[in-house]
Biopython code that builds the backbone (N, CA, C, O; Angstrom):
import numpy as np
from Bio.PDB.StructureBuilder import StructureBuilder

atoms = [
    (1, "MET", "N", (264.783, 125.719, -12.818)),
    (1, "MET", "CA", (264.959, 127.031, -12.243)),
    (1, "MET", "C", (265.927, 127.797, -13.130)),
    (1, "MET", "O", (267.043, 127.336, -13.372)),
    (2, "ALA", "N", (265.523, 128.937, -13.605)),
    (2, "ALA", "CA", (266.361, 129.737, -14.493)),
    (2, "ALA", "C", (267.486, 130.396, -13.701)),
    (2, "ALA", "O", (267.397, 130.562, -12.485)),
    (3, "ASP", "N", (268.551, 130.769, -14.421)),
    (3, "ASP", "CA", (269.685, 131.417, -13.767)),
    (3, "ASP", "C", (269.262, 132.682, -13.040)),
    (3, "ASP", "O", (269.757, 132.967, -11.949)),
    (4, "ALA", "N", (268.348, 133.445, -13.635)),
    (4, "ALA", "CA", (267.889, 134.674, -13.000)),
    (4, "ALA", "C", (267.192, 134.358, -11.682)),
    (4, "ALA", "O", (267.347, 135.097, -10.709)),
    (5, "GLN", "N", (266.429, 133.273, -11.638)),
    (5, "GLN", "CA", (265.746, 132.897, -10.411)),
    (5, "GLN", "C", (266.742, 132.462, -9.340)),
    (5, "GLN", "O", (266.544, 132.741, -8.158)),
    (6, "ILE", "N", (267.787, 131.795, -9.740)),
    (6, "ILE", "CA", (268.794, 131.352, -8.780)),
    (6, "ILE", "C", (269.469, 132.560, -8.144)),
    (6, "ILE", "O", (269.695, 132.578, -6.934)),
    (7, "ASP", "N", (269.790, 133.568, -8.946)),
    (7, "ASP", "CA", (270.453, 134.762, -8.428)),
    (7, "ASP", "C", (269.539, 135.598, -7.543)),
    (7, "ASP", "O", (270.024, 136.369, -6.715)),
    (8, "GLU", "N", (268.222, 135.458, -7.702)),
    (8, "GLU", "CA", (267.273, 136.253, -6.926)),
    (8, "GLU", "C", (266.967, 135.646, -5.562)),
    (8, "GLU", "O", (266.241, 136.253, -4.775)),
    (9, "ILE", "N", (267.498, 134.472, -5.265)),
    (9, "ILE", "CA", (267.235, 133.835, -3.981)),
    (9, "ILE", "C", (268.017, 134.578, -2.903)),
    (9, "ILE", "O", (269.245, 134.652, -2.936)),
    (10, "HIS", "N", (267.275, 135.120, -1.957)),
    (10, "HIS", "CA", (267.890, 135.820, -0.834)),
    (10, "HIS", "C", (267.288, 135.262, 0.448)),
    (10, "HIS", "O", (266.098, 134.949, 0.493)),
    (11, "TYR", "N", (268.083, 135.142, 1.462)),
    (11, "TYR", "CA", (267.594, 134.652, 2.731)),
    (11, "TYR", "C", (268.172, 135.532, 3.827)),
    (11, "TYR", "O", (269.262, 136.084, 3.683)),
    (12, "PRO", "N", (267.434, 135.658, 4.923)),
    (12, "PRO", "CA", (267.885, 136.525, 6.014)),
    (12, "PRO", "C", (269.106, 135.927, 6.706)),
    (12, "PRO", "O", (269.006, 134.916, 7.400)),
    (13, "THR", "N", (270.243, 136.556, 6.511)),
    (13, "THR", "CA", (271.489, 135.991, 7.028)),
    (13, "THR", "C", (271.583, 136.097, 8.546)),
    (13, "THR", "O", (272.259, 135.283, 9.175)),
    (14, "GLY", "N", (270.929, 137.070, 9.140)),
    (14, "GLY", "CA", (271.020, 137.235, 10.583)),
    (14, "GLY", "C", (270.343, 136.127, 11.359)),
    (14, "GLY", "O", (270.740, 135.835, 12.487)),
    (15, "SER", "N", (269.339, 135.508, 10.788)),
    (15, "SER", "CA", (268.584, 134.486, 11.518)),
    (15, "SER", "C", (269.068, 133.068, 11.238)),
    (15, "SER", "O", (268.499, 132.111, 11.763)),
    (16, "LEU", "N", (270.103, 132.917, 10.426)),
    (16, "LEU", "CA", (270.609, 131.586, 10.085)),
    (16, "LEU", "C", (271.955, 131.341, 10.754)),
    (16, "LEU", "O", (272.772, 132.248, 10.903)),
    (17, "SER", "N", (272.159, 130.099, 11.148)),
    (17, "SER", "CA", (273.466, 129.745, 11.709)),
    (17, "SER", "C", (274.474, 129.632, 10.567)),
    (17, "SER", "O", (274.101, 129.623, 9.394)),
    (18, "SER", "N", (275.732, 129.549, 10.921)),
    (18, "SER", "CA", (276.763, 129.448, 9.880)),
    (18, "SER", "C", (276.615, 128.150, 9.086)),
    (18, "SER", "O", (276.887, 128.122, 7.886)),
    (19, "VAL", "N", (276.186, 127.084, 9.747)),
    (19, "VAL", "CA", (275.985, 125.807, 9.046)),
    (19, "VAL", "C", (274.841, 125.937, 8.045)),
    (19, "VAL", "O", (274.948, 125.458, 6.916)),
    (20, "GLU", "N", (273.744, 126.584, 8.453)),
    (20, "GLU", "CA", (272.608, 126.779, 7.545)),
    (20, "GLU", "C", (273.009, 127.633, 6.347)),
    (20, "GLU", "O", (272.603, 127.354, 5.219)),
    (21, "LYS", "N", (273.804, 128.668, 6.590)),
    (21, "LYS", "CA", (274.281, 129.514, 5.490)),
    (21, "LYS", "C", (275.126, 128.704, 4.508)),
    (21, "LYS", "O", (274.977, 128.837, 3.293)),
    (22, "GLN", "N", (276.006, 127.870, 5.038)),
    (22, "GLN", "CA", (276.850, 127.042, 4.178)),
    (22, "GLN", "C", (276.014, 126.062, 3.365)),
    (22, "GLN", "O", (276.273, 125.850, 2.180)),
    (23, "ILE", "N", (275.014, 125.467, 4.002)),
    (23, "ILE", "CA", (274.149, 124.514, 3.295)),
    (23, "ILE", "C", (273.392, 125.219, 2.183)),
    (23, "ILE", "O", (273.317, 124.709, 1.065)),
    (24, "LEU", "N", (272.830, 126.383, 2.474)),
    (24, "LEU", "CA", (272.084, 127.114, 1.445)),
    (24, "LEU", "C", (272.998, 127.568, 0.309)),
    (24, "LEU", "O", (272.588, 127.574, -0.852)),
    (25, "ASP", "N", (274.226, 127.947, 0.637)),
    (25, "ASP", "CA", (275.180, 128.314, -0.417)),
    (25, "ASP", "C", (275.502, 127.113, -1.305)),
    (25, "ASP", "O", (275.598, 127.244, -2.525)),
    (26, "GLU", "N", (275.668, 125.949, -0.689)),
    (26, "GLU", "CA", (275.926, 124.737, -1.476)),
    (26, "GLU", "C", (274.719, 124.383, -2.342)),
    (26, "GLU", "O", (274.881, 123.964, -3.488)),
    (27, "TYR", "N", (273.505, 124.549, -1.798)),
    (27, "TYR", "CA", (272.298, 124.319, -2.595)),
    (27, "TYR", "C", (272.252, 125.259, -3.796)),
    (27, "TYR", "O", (271.866, 124.860, -4.894)),
    (28, "LYS", "N", (272.651, 126.510, -3.577)),
    (28, "LYS", "CA", (272.649, 127.484, -4.674)),
    (28, "LYS", "C", (273.646, 127.065, -5.756)),
    (28, "LYS", "O", (273.338, 127.132, -6.946)),
    (29, "LYS", "N", (274.837, 126.634, -5.342)),
    (29, "LYS", "CA", (275.836, 126.172, -6.315)),
    (29, "LYS", "C", (275.317, 124.964, -7.085)),
    (29, "LYS", "O", (275.495, 124.867, -8.299)),
    (30, "LEU", "N", (274.671, 124.042, -6.367)),
    (30, "LEU", "CA", (274.119, 122.852, -7.010)),
    (30, "LEU", "C", (273.028, 123.232, -8.001)),
    (30, "LEU", "O", (272.954, 122.667, -9.093)),
    (31, "ALA", "N", (272.184, 124.185, -7.626)),
    (31, "ALA", "CA", (271.122, 124.637, -8.532)),
    (31, "ALA", "C", (271.715, 125.248, -9.793)),
    (31, "ALA", "O", (271.206, 125.020, -10.891)),
    (32, "GLU", "N", (272.782, 126.019, -9.649)),
    (32, "GLU", "CA", (273.434, 126.609, -10.819)),
    (32, "GLU", "C", (274.015, 125.528, -11.726)),
    (32, "GLU", "O", (273.900, 125.613, -12.949)),
    (33, "LYS", "N", (274.638, 124.511, -11.129)),
    (33, "LYS", "CA", (275.209, 123.422, -11.927)),
    (33, "LYS", "C", (274.116, 122.626, -12.629)),
    (33, "LYS", "O", (274.280, 122.234, -13.784)),
    (34, "LEU", "N", (272.996, 122.382, -11.937)),
    (34, "LEU", "CA", (271.876, 121.671, -12.562)),
    (34, "LEU", "C", (271.297, 122.477, -13.716)),
    (34, "LEU", "O", (270.929, 121.916, -14.748)),
    (35, "SER", "N", (271.217, 123.781, -13.544)),
    (35, "SER", "CA", (270.707, 124.642, -14.608)),
    (35, "SER", "C", (271.623, 124.585, -15.830)),
    (35, "SER", "O", (271.150, 124.503, -16.963)),
    (36, "THR", "N", (272.924, 124.627, -15.596)),
    (36, "THR", "CA", (273.890, 124.535, -16.691)),
    (36, "THR", "C", (273.784, 123.183, -17.392)),
    (36, "THR", "O", (273.798, 123.115, -18.622)),
    (37, "LEU", "N", (273.678, 122.118, -16.617)),
    (37, "LEU", "CA", (273.556, 120.777, -17.188)),
    (37, "LEU", "C", (272.280, 120.643, -18.008)),
    (37, "LEU", "O", (272.294, 120.050, -19.087)),
    (38, "LYS", "N", (271.190, 121.184, -17.511)),
    (38, "LYS", "CA", (269.921, 121.135, -18.247)),
    (38, "LYS", "C", (270.054, 121.877, -19.576)),
    (38, "LYS", "O", (269.583, 121.399, -20.608)),
    (39, "HIS", "N", (270.691, 123.037, -19.549)),
    (39, "HIS", "CA", (270.890, 123.821, -20.771)),
    (39, "HIS", "C", (271.738, 123.037, -21.777)),
    (39, "HIS", "O", (271.416, 123.000, -22.965)),
    (40, "GLU", "N", (272.809, 122.417, -21.310)),
    (40, "GLU", "CA", (273.681, 121.645, -22.204)),
    (40, "GLU", "C", (272.964, 120.426, -22.776)),
    (40, "GLU", "O", (273.158, 120.087, -23.944)),
    (41, "LEU", "N", (272.136, 119.762, -21.965)),
    (41, "LEU", "CA", (271.367, 118.615, -22.462)),
    (41, "LEU", "C", (270.356, 119.049, -23.515)),
    (41, "LEU", "O", (270.151, 118.350, -24.508)),
    (42, "THR", "N", (269.728, 120.191, -23.303)),
    (42, "THR", "CA", (268.776, 120.704, -24.285)),
    (42, "THR", "C", (269.480, 120.999, -25.600)),
    (42, "THR", "O", (268.976, 120.649, -26.667)),
    (43, "GLU", "N", (270.648, 121.643, -25.531)),
    (43, "GLU", "CA", (271.417, 121.921, -26.750)),
    (43, "GLU", "C", (271.819, 120.630, -27.453)),
    (43, "GLU", "O", (271.741, 120.539, -28.678)),
    (44, "LEU", "N", (272.246, 119.639, -26.688)),
    (44, "LEU", "CA", (272.646, 118.362, -27.265)),
    (44, "LEU", "C", (271.460, 117.668, -27.932)),
    (44, "LEU", "O", (271.599, 117.113, -29.022)),
    (45, "ASN", "N", (270.298, 117.697, -27.284)),
    (45, "ASN", "CA", (269.088, 117.126, -27.885)),
    (45, "ASN", "C", (268.753, 117.816, -29.195)),
    (45, "ASN", "O", (268.401, 117.161, -30.176)),
    (46, "ASN", "N", (268.862, 119.141, -29.213)),
    (46, "ASN", "CA", (268.567, 119.890, -30.438)),
    (46, "ASN", "C", (269.544, 119.538, -31.556)),
    (46, "ASN", "O", (269.144, 119.398, -32.711)),
    (47, "LYS", "N", (270.823, 119.395, -31.216)),
    (47, "LYS", "CA", (271.823, 119.028, -32.224)),
    (47, "LYS", "C", (271.551, 117.633, -32.776)),
    (47, "LYS", "O", (271.669, 117.400, -33.979)),
    (48, "ILE", "N", (271.188, 116.713, -31.895)),
    (48, "ILE", "CA", (270.900, 115.344, -32.337)),
    (48, "ILE", "C", (269.686, 115.334, -33.254)),
    (48, "ILE", "O", (269.702, 114.676, -34.294)),
    (49, "ASP", "N", (268.629, 116.061, -32.878)),
    (49, "ASP", "CA", (267.434, 116.127, -33.723)),
    (49, "ASP", "C", (267.754, 116.755, -35.073)),
    (49, "ASP", "O", (267.257, 116.294, -36.100)),
    (50, "LEU", "N", (268.579, 117.801, -35.086)),
    (50, "LEU", "CA", (268.960, 118.452, -36.338)),
    (50, "LEU", "C", (269.777, 117.498, -37.203)),
    (50, "LEU", "O", (269.541, 117.386, -38.406)),
    (51, "GLN", "N", (270.731, 116.814, -36.591)),
    (51, "GLN", "CA", (271.552, 115.867, -37.341)),
    (51, "GLN", "C", (270.695, 114.742, -37.902)),
    (51, "GLN", "O", (270.921, 114.287, -39.023)),
    (52, "LYS", "N", (269.728, 114.300, -37.141)),
    (52, "LYS", "CA", (268.827, 113.248, -37.608)),
    (52, "LYS", "C", (268.049, 113.718, -38.834)),
    (52, "LYS", "O", (267.890, 112.961, -39.791)),
    (53, "ALA", "N", (267.570, 114.944, -38.816)),
    (53, "ALA", "CA", (266.831, 115.486, -39.956)),
    (53, "ALA", "C", (267.735, 115.610, -41.181)),
    (53, "ALA", "O", (267.322, 115.288, -42.295)),
    (54, "ILE", "N", (268.962, 116.075, -40.978)),
    (54, "ILE", "CA", (269.910, 116.207, -42.091)),
    (54, "ILE", "C", (270.238, 114.836, -42.667)),
    (54, "ILE", "O", (270.241, 114.651, -43.884)),
    (55, "ASP", "N", (270.513, 113.879, -41.791)),
    (55, "ASP", "CA", (270.843, 112.525, -42.252)),
    (55, "ASP", "C", (269.703, 111.901, -43.044)),
    (55, "ASP", "O", (269.929, 111.296, -44.092)),
    (56, "SER", "N", (268.500, 112.044, -42.553)),
    (56, "SER", "CA", (267.373, 111.410, -43.247)),
    (56, "SER", "C", (267.079, 112.087, -44.582)),
    (56, "SER", "O", (266.548, 111.449, -45.491)),
    (57, "ALA", "N", (267.413, 113.358, -44.711)),
    (57, "ALA", "CA", (267.150, 114.067, -45.963)),
    (57, "ALA", "C", (268.229, 113.814, -47.011)),
    (57, "ALA", "O", (267.951, 113.905, -48.206)),
    (58, "THR", "N", (269.449, 113.501, -46.593)),
    (58, "THR", "CA", (270.554, 113.394, -47.550)),
    (58, "THR", "C", (271.008, 111.971, -47.857)),
    (58, "THR", "O", (271.731, 111.760, -48.831)),
    (59, "ARG", "N", (270.609, 111.002, -47.063)),
    (59, "ARG", "CA", (271.081, 109.632, -47.277)),
    (59, "ARG", "C", (269.947, 108.714, -47.723)),
    (59, "ARG", "O", (268.787, 108.885, -47.347)),
    (60, "ALA", "N", (270.323, 107.757, -48.521)),
    (60, "ALA", "CA", (269.378, 106.685, -48.854)),
    (60, "ALA", "C", (269.411, 105.691, -47.705)),
    (60, "ALA", "O", (270.451, 105.478, -47.082)),
    (61, "THR", "N", (268.284, 105.096, -47.438)),
    (61, "THR", "CA", (268.212, 104.164, -46.317)),
    (61, "THR", "C", (268.839, 102.831, -46.702)),
    (61, "THR", "O", (268.420, 102.174, -47.655)),
    (62, "THR", "N", (269.848, 102.455, -45.937)),
    (62, "THR", "CA", (270.487, 101.148, -46.099)),
    (62, "THR", "C", (270.516, 100.488, -44.731)),
    (62, "THR", "O", (270.126, 101.098, -43.735)),
    (63, "THR", "N", (270.964, 99.277, -44.681)),
    (63, "THR", "CA", (271.008, 98.593, -43.386)),
    (63, "THR", "C", (271.939, 99.297, -42.410)),
    (63, "THR", "O", (271.636, 99.367, -41.219)),
    (64, "THR", "N", (273.056, 99.817, -42.883)),
    (64, "THR", "CA", (273.976, 100.550, -42.015)),
    (64, "THR", "C", (273.314, 101.816, -41.502)),
    (64, "THR", "O", (273.412, 102.134, -40.317)),
    (65, "ASP", "N", (272.637, 102.544, -42.392)),
    (65, "ASP", "CA", (271.941, 103.759, -41.989)),
    (65, "ASP", "C", (270.830, 103.443, -40.999)),
    (65, "ASP", "O", (270.590, 104.208, -40.065)),
    (66, "GLU", "N", (270.158, 102.327, -41.200)),
    (66, "GLU", "CA", (269.089, 101.940, -40.279)),
    (66, "GLU", "C", (269.652, 101.663, -38.891)),
    (66, "GLU", "O", (269.039, 102.030, -37.888)),
    (67, "LYS", "N", (270.808, 101.022, -38.827)),
    (67, "LYS", "CA", (271.445, 100.764, -37.534)),
    (67, "LYS", "C", (271.852, 102.070, -36.863)),
    (67, "LYS", "O", (271.695, 102.229, -35.653)),
    (68, "GLN", "N", (272.381, 103.013, -37.661)),
    (68, "GLN", "CA", (272.767, 104.312, -37.118)),
    (68, "GLN", "C", (271.545, 105.065, -36.607)),
    (68, "GLN", "O", (271.582, 105.663, -35.532)),
    (69, "GLU", "N", (270.475, 105.034, -37.373)),
    (69, "GLU", "CA", (269.242, 105.709, -36.963)),
    (69, "GLU", "C", (268.701, 105.097, -35.671)),
    (69, "GLU", "O", (268.266, 105.813, -34.769)),
    (70, "GLU", "N", (268.734, 103.786, -35.593)),
    (70, "GLU", "CA", (268.252, 103.102, -34.388)),
    (70, "GLU", "C", (269.111, 103.474, -33.183)),
    (70, "GLU", "O", (268.592, 103.697, -32.089)),
    (71, "ALA", "N", (270.423, 103.540, -33.388)),
    (71, "ALA", "CA", (271.331, 103.928, -32.308)),
    (71, "ALA", "C", (271.059, 105.365, -31.863)),
    (71, "ALA", "O", (271.081, 105.660, -30.669)),
    (72, "LYS", "N", (270.803, 106.255, -32.818)),
    (72, "LYS", "CA", (270.498, 107.650, -32.482)),
    (72, "LYS", "C", (269.189, 107.745, -31.708)),
    (72, "LYS", "O", (269.087, 108.492, -30.735)),
    (73, "LYS", "N", (268.188, 106.982, -32.145)),
    (73, "LYS", "CA", (266.895, 106.994, -31.447)),
    (73, "LYS", "C", (267.057, 106.502, -30.013)),
    (73, "LYS", "O", (266.494, 107.083, -29.085)),
    (74, "ASP", "N", (267.824, 105.435, -29.835)),
    (74, "ASP", "CA", (268.069, 104.918, -28.489)),
    (74, "ASP", "C", (268.781, 105.957, -27.629)),
    (74, "ASP", "O", (268.453, 106.137, -26.456)),
    (75, "PHE", "N", (269.752, 106.633, -28.219)),
    (75, "PHE", "CA", (270.490, 107.661, -27.493)),
    (75, "PHE", "C", (269.572, 108.812, -27.091)),
    (75, "PHE", "O", (269.658, 109.310, -25.969)),
    (76, "ILE", "N", (268.705, 109.232, -27.990)),
    (76, "ILE", "CA", (267.759, 110.313, -27.698)),
    (76, "ILE", "C", (266.826, 109.901, -26.563)),
    (76, "ILE", "O", (266.550, 110.695, -25.664)),
    (77, "VAL", "N", (266.344, 108.674, -26.604)),
    (77, "VAL", "CA", (265.464, 108.176, -25.539)),
    (77, "VAL", "C", (266.198, 108.196, -24.198)),
    (77, "VAL", "O", (265.627, 108.582, -23.179)),
    (78, "GLN", "N", (267.449, 107.783, -24.203)),
    (78, "GLN", "CA", (268.232, 107.787, -22.970)),
    (78, "GLN", "C", (268.464, 109.208, -22.462)),
    (78, "GLN", "O", (268.388, 109.454, -21.258)),
    (79, "LEU", "N", (268.745, 110.143, -23.367)),
    (79, "LEU", "CA", (268.937, 111.540, -22.960)),
    (79, "LEU", "C", (267.658, 112.125, -22.373)),
    (79, "LEU", "O", (267.701, 112.846, -21.376)),
    (80, "ARG", "N", (266.535, 111.820, -22.984)),
    (80, "ARG", "CA", (265.260, 112.334, -22.471)),
    (80, "ARG", "C", (264.947, 111.741, -21.103)),
    (80, "ARG", "O", (264.408, 112.433, -20.239)),
    (81, "ALA", "N", (265.277, 110.475, -20.898)),
    (81, "ALA", "CA", (265.082, 109.855, -19.584)),
    (81, "ALA", "C", (265.967, 110.539, -18.544)),
    (81, "ALA", "O", (265.539, 110.776, -17.414)),
    (82, "LEU", "N", (267.198, 110.853, -18.932)),
    (82, "LEU", "CA", (268.100, 111.569, -18.035)),
    (82, "LEU", "C", (267.552, 112.953, -17.718)),
    (82, "LEU", "O", (267.613, 113.400, -16.573)),
    (83, "GLU", "N", (267.023, 113.621, -18.713)),
    (83, "GLU", "CA", (266.446, 114.944, -18.515)),
    (83, "GLU", "C", (265.273, 114.877, -17.532)),
    (83, "GLU", "O", (265.136, 115.755, -16.679)),
    (84, "GLN", "N", (264.439, 113.860, -17.638)),
    (84, "GLN", "CA", (263.316, 113.695, -16.716)),
    (84, "GLN", "C", (263.813, 113.419, -15.299)),
    (84, "GLN", "O", (263.258, 113.932, -14.327)),
    (85, "THR", "N", (264.853, 112.614, -15.190)),
    (85, "THR", "CA", (265.419, 112.322, -13.879)),
    (85, "THR", "C", (265.976, 113.592, -13.246)),
    (85, "THR", "O", (265.790, 113.829, -12.053)),
    (86, "LEU", "N", (266.657, 114.408, -14.046)),
    (86, "LEU", "CA", (267.191, 115.667, -13.525)),
    (86, "LEU", "C", (266.070, 116.597, -13.096)),
    (86, "LEU", "O", (266.199, 117.314, -12.104)),
    (87, "SER", "N", (264.981, 116.587, -13.834)),
    (87, "SER", "CA", (263.830, 117.408, -13.470)),
    (87, "SER", "C", (263.275, 116.969, -12.117)),
    (87, "SER", "O", (262.951, 117.807, -11.275)),
    (88, "MET", "N", (263.166, 115.666, -11.910)),
    (88, "MET", "CA", (262.680, 115.143, -10.640)),
    (88, "MET", "C", (263.652, 115.505, -9.515)),
    (88, "MET", "O", (263.232, 115.889, -8.423)),
    (89, "PHE", "N", (264.948, 115.381, -9.787)),
    (89, "PHE", "CA", (265.948, 115.731, -8.792)),
    (89, "PHE", "C", (265.843, 117.213, -8.432)),
    (89, "PHE", "O", (265.968, 117.584, -7.265)),
    (90, "GLY", "N", (265.612, 118.056, -9.442)),
    (90, "GLY", "CA", (265.443, 119.485, -9.191)),
    (90, "GLY", "C", (264.254, 119.761, -8.295)),
    (90, "GLY", "O", (264.324, 120.623, -7.420)),
    (91, "THR", "N", (263.163, 119.042, -8.500)),
    (91, "THR", "CA", (261.978, 119.209, -7.663)),
    (91, "THR", "C", (262.277, 118.807, -6.221)),
    (91, "THR", "O", (261.887, 119.509, -5.288)),
    (92, "LEU", "N", (262.960, 117.695, -6.036)),
    (92, "LEU", "CA", (263.338, 117.266, -4.687)),
    (92, "LEU", "C", (264.277, 118.273, -4.033)),
    (92, "LEU", "O", (264.181, 118.544, -2.836)),
    (93, "PHE", "N", (265.176, 118.817, -4.826)),
    (93, "PHE", "CA", (266.104, 119.837, -4.342)),
    (93, "PHE", "C", (265.347, 121.073, -3.852)),
    (93, "PHE", "O", (265.635, 121.598, -2.776)),
    (94, "LYS", "N", (264.377, 121.534, -4.647)),
    (94, "LYS", "CA", (263.586, 122.706, -4.269)),
    (94, "LYS", "C", (262.810, 122.449, -2.987)),
    (94, "LYS", "O", (262.719, 123.327, -2.129)),
    (95, "SER", "N", (262.248, 121.248, -2.851)),
    (95, "SER", "CA", (261.480, 120.944, -1.641)),
    (95, "SER", "C", (262.383, 120.904, -0.412)),
    (95, "SER", "O", (261.951, 121.279, 0.677)),
    (96, "SER", "N", (263.617, 120.460, -0.565)),
    (96, "SER", "CA", (264.558, 120.449, 0.560)),
    (96, "SER", "C", (264.887, 121.865, 1.013)),
    (96, "SER", "O", (264.919, 122.150, 2.210)),
    (97, "VAL", "N", (265.129, 122.743, 0.060)),
    (97, "VAL", "CA", (265.416, 124.139, 0.398)),
    (97, "VAL", "C", (264.195, 124.773, 1.047)),
    (97, "VAL", "O", (264.323, 125.510, 2.024)),
    (98, "TYR", "N", (263.012, 124.489, 0.509)),
    (98, "TYR", "CA", (261.772, 125.031, 1.069)),
    (98, "TYR", "C", (261.612, 124.575, 2.518)),
    (98, "TYR", "O", (261.204, 125.364, 3.370)),
    (99, "LYS", "N", (261.928, 123.318, 2.804)),
    (99, "LYS", "CA", (261.811, 122.792, 4.158)),
    (99, "LYS", "C", (262.751, 123.535, 5.104)),
    (99, "LYS", "O", (262.384, 123.809, 6.246)),
    (100, "ILE", "N", (263.941, 123.860, 4.651)),
    (100, "ILE", "CA", (264.876, 124.620, 5.488)),
    (100, "ILE", "C", (264.285, 125.977, 5.838)),
    (100, "ILE", "O", (264.364, 126.411, 6.987)),
    (101, "PHE", "N", (263.691, 126.654, 4.849)),
    (101, "PHE", "CA", (263.078, 127.952, 5.110)),
    (101, "PHE", "C", (261.911, 127.827, 6.085)),
    (101, "PHE", "O", (261.784, 128.640, 7.001)),
    (102, "ILE", "N", (261.063, 126.825, 5.901)),
    (102, "ILE", "CA", (259.918, 126.627, 6.793)),
    (102, "ILE", "C", (260.396, 126.336, 8.207)),
    (102, "ILE", "O", (259.874, 126.907, 9.165)),
    (103, "ASN", "N", (261.378, 125.459, 8.350)),
    (103, "ASN", "CA", (261.918, 125.156, 9.679)),
    (103, "ASN", "C", (262.507, 126.397, 10.325)),
    (103, "ASN", "O", (262.349, 126.609, 11.527)),
    (104, "ASN", "N", (263.187, 127.219, 9.534)),
    (104, "ASN", "CA", (263.779, 128.440, 10.056)),
    (104, "ASN", "C", (262.691, 129.395, 10.536)),
    (104, "ASN", "O", (262.816, 129.993, 11.605)),
    (105, "GLU", "N", (261.612, 129.543, 9.742)),
    (105, "GLU", "CA", (260.506, 130.415, 10.141)),
    (105, "GLU", "C", (259.839, 129.899, 11.411)),
    (105, "GLU", "O", (259.492, 130.688, 12.290)),
    (106, "GLU", "N", (259.656, 128.584, 11.517)),
    (106, "GLU", "CA", (259.058, 128.005, 12.722)),
    (106, "GLU", "C", (259.943, 128.256, 13.932)),
    (106, "GLU", "O", (259.445, 128.551, 15.018)),
    (107, "ASN", "N", (261.240, 128.140, 13.752)),
    (107, "ASN", "CA", (262.167, 128.387, 14.854)),
    (107, "ASN", "C", (262.104, 129.843, 15.305)),
    (107, "ASN", "O", (262.162, 130.129, 16.501)),
    (108, "ILE", "N", (261.985, 130.759, 14.353)),
    (108, "ILE", "CA", (261.893, 132.179, 14.692)),
    (108, "ILE", "C", (260.593, 132.452, 15.435)),
    (108, "ILE", "O", (260.582, 133.175, 16.431)),
    (109, "GLU", "N", (259.482, 131.865, 14.944)),
    (109, "GLU", "CA", (258.181, 132.059, 15.589)),
    (109, "GLU", "C", (258.158, 131.472, 16.993)),
    (109, "GLU", "O", (257.468, 132.001, 17.864)),
    (110, "ASN", "N", (258.882, 130.411, 17.227)),
    (110, "ASN", "CA", (258.914, 129.759, 18.538)),
    (110, "ASN", "C", (259.965, 130.370, 19.459)),
    (110, "ASN", "O", (260.270, 129.804, 20.509)),
    (111, "GLY", "N", (260.504, 131.483, 19.090)),
    (111, "GLY", "CA", (261.476, 132.151, 19.937)),
    (111, "GLY", "C", (262.906, 131.784, 19.650)),
    (111, "GLY", "O", (263.810, 132.175, 20.388)),
    (112, "GLY", "N", (263.124, 131.043, 18.596)),
    (112, "GLY", "CA", (264.479, 130.691, 18.179)),
    (112, "GLY", "C", (265.032, 129.527, 18.966)),
    (112, "GLY", "O", (264.477, 129.129, 19.990)),
    (113, "LEU", "N", (266.105, 128.999, 18.490)),
    (113, "LEU", "CA", (266.799, 127.889, 19.142)),
    (113, "LEU", "C", (268.192, 128.345, 19.531)),
    (113, "LEU", "O", (268.700, 129.346, 19.025)),
    (114, "HIS", "N", (268.791, 127.608, 20.421)),
    (114, "HIS", "CA", (270.184, 127.888, 20.756)),
    (114, "HIS", "C", (271.062, 127.391, 19.618)),
    (114, "HIS", "O", (270.667, 126.492, 18.875)),
    (115, "ASN", "N", (272.244, 127.964, 19.478)),
    (115, "ASN", "CA", (273.117, 127.599, 18.359)),
    (115, "ASN", "C", (273.380, 126.100, 18.294)),
    (115, "ASN", "O", (273.396, 125.526, 17.205)),
    (116, "GLY", "N", (273.584, 125.463, 19.426)),
    (116, "GLY", "CA", (273.822, 124.023, 19.431)),
    (116, "GLY", "C", (272.621, 123.252, 18.928)),
    (116, "GLY", "O", (272.777, 122.251, 18.229)),
    (117, "ASP", "N", (271.409, 123.706, 19.277)),
    (117, "ASP", "CA", (270.189, 123.033, 18.831)),
    (117, "ASP", "C", (270.005, 123.162, 17.337)),
    (117, "ASP", "O", (269.567, 122.212, 16.687)),
    (118, "THR", "N", (270.330, 124.321, 16.771)),
    (118, "THR", "CA", (270.160, 124.542, 15.334)),
    (118, "THR", "C", (271.038, 123.586, 14.546)),
    (118, "THR", "O", (270.590, 123.011, 13.553)),
    (119, "GLU", "N", (272.284, 123.407, 14.974)),
    (119, "GLU", "CA", (273.191, 122.532, 14.245)),
    (119, "GLU", "C", (272.759, 121.077, 14.366)),
    (119, "GLU", "O", (272.958, 120.295, 13.437)),
    (120, "ASN", "N", (272.167, 120.702, 15.508)),
    (120, "ASN", "CA", (271.710, 119.321, 15.666)),
    (120, "ASN", "C", (270.524, 119.015, 14.777)),
    (120, "ASN", "O", (270.340, 117.863, 14.383)),
    (121, "GLN", "N", (269.706, 120.017, 14.446)),
    (121, "GLN", "CA", (268.545, 119.783, 13.591)),
    (121, "GLN", "C", (268.952, 119.511, 12.165)),
    (121, "GLN", "O", (268.231, 118.813, 11.453)),
    (122, "LEU", "N", (270.082, 120.035, 11.715)),
    (122, "LEU", "CA", (270.524, 119.809, 10.341)),
    (122, "LEU", "C", (271.073, 118.425, 10.251)),
    (122, "LEU", "O", (271.511, 118.003, 9.181)),
]
sb = StructureBuilder()
sb.init_structure("model")
sb.init_model(0)
sb.init_chain("A")
sb.init_seg("    ")
for serial, (resi, resn, name, xyz) in enumerate(atoms, 1):
    if name == "N":
        sb.init_residue(resn, " ", resi, " ")
    sb.init_atom(name, np.array(xyz, "f"), 0.0, 1.0, " ", f" {name:<3s}", serial, name[0])
structure = sb.get_structure()
């Protein structure tokens, strides 16, 4: 989710309880942090790939260089696995927020809930 998309998320404040508002605000903060982390991981991956290209172009291959290259490859694989995990976490995060909106719409359509009932559902 891009930063612009995060800032464009608006929800009807009048129909949400204070607990729901707090939860959605925390989700928004988490989404912003995940977006920042994704951006930093992408930059780090790009730097590693660039350094790998520079190293391979300027050094002769020796056993030490081979060990360094292998270590870099392992690190890149681990970073990409982390990136995939974060992507999956982001998808789960989006579905949780979507469920809150759907539940809220259902509650409005059913005539709403009492404040105590809304907090018990969370």
